[in-house]
C-alpha positions as CSV (number, residue, x, y, z in Angstrom):
1,X,17.7,-4.0,0.8
2,X,17.3,-6.6,-2.0
3,X,17.9,-10.4,-1.5
4,X,21.1,-10.3,-3.2
5,X,22.6,-8.2,0.0
6,X,21.5,-10.4,2.6
7,X,24.0,-12.5,4.6
8,X,24.0,-16.3,4.7
9,X,21.7,-17.4,7.8
10,X,19.5,-14.2,7.9
11,X,15.6,-14.3,7.4
12,X,13.7,-11.8,5.7
13,X,10.3,-10.7,4.4
14,X,9.7,-10.4,0.7
15,X,8.5,-6.8,0.1
16,X,8.3,-6.7,-3.7
17,X,9.6,-7.6,-7.2
18,X,11.3,-4.8,-9.1
19,X,11.4,-6.6,-12.3
20,X,9.6,-7.7,-15.2
21,X,6.2,-8.8,-15.0
22,X,6.9,-12.4,-16.2
23,X,9.7,-12.8,-13.4
24,X,7.3,-11.8,-10.9
25,X,4.8,-14.0,-12.2
26,X,7.3,-16.9,-12.2
27,X,8.2,-16.2,-8.8
28,X,4.6,-16.2,-7.7
29,X,4.2,-19.7,-9.3
30,X,6.9,-21.2,-7.3
31,X,5.0,-19.7,-4.1
32,X,7.5,-16.7,-3.8
33,X,5.6,-13.5,-3.3
34,X,5.3,-10.7,-1.2
35,X,4.7,-11.2,2.5
36,X,6.9,-14.7,2.2
37,X,9.2,-15.3,5.2
38,X,12.5,-16.7,3.9
39,X,15.9,-17.4,4.8
40,X,19.1,-17.4,2.5
41,X,20.8,-20.7,3.3
42,X,23.8,-20.5,0.7
43,X,25.3,-18.7,-1.9
44,X,27.1,-20.2,-5.0
45,X,30.8,-20.1,-5.6
46,X,32.2,-17.6,-8.1
47,X,28.9,-15.5,-8.0
48,X,26.6,-18.4,-8.4
49,X,23.2,-18.6,-7.6
50,X,21.5,-18.4,-4.0
51,X,19.6,-21.0,-2.1
52,X,16.5,-19.7,-0.1
53,X,14.3,-21.6,2.1
54,X,10.7,-20.9,2.6
55,X,10.2,-20.5,6.2
56,X,6.5,-21.7,6.2
57,X,7.0,-25.1,4.4
58,X,10.7,-25.6,4.3
59,X,10.9,-25.6,0.5
60,X,13.9,-24.5,-0.8
61,X,14.3,-22.6,-4.3
62,X,17.5,-21.8,-6.1
63,X,17.5,-18.0,-7.5
64,X,19.7,-16.7,-10.1
65,X,22.0,-13.5,-8.8
66,X,20.1,-11.2,-11.5
67,X,16.5,-12.1,-10.2
68,X,17.7,-11.7,-6.3
69,X,19.1,-8.3,-7.2
70,X,15.3,-7.5,-8.2
71,X,13.8,-8.9,-5.2
72,X,13.3,-6.3,-2.4
73,X,13.3,-7.6,1.2
74,X,12.9,-6.3,4.6
75,X,15.4,-8.3,7.2
76,X,13.7,-9.5,10.3
77,X,15.3,-8.6,13.7
78,X,16.2,-12.0,16.2
79,X,14.0,-11.1,19.0
């Protein structure tokens, strides 16, 4: 599934980027890469951007819906 389809509060692991190389490179520069554990904190009103938390360091990043639709994630099951 894509990051765009996640529900608020869910955690997931980034699997891959289905986008242009420059977008994947920019996300990697921000520390957002395959294998990264993330949590969706909030979505913007009126189809605004998504606020995502890096579960390792607590950093937060705002991602546009266009880019979020290109990020494949695998949801983590609560144990």
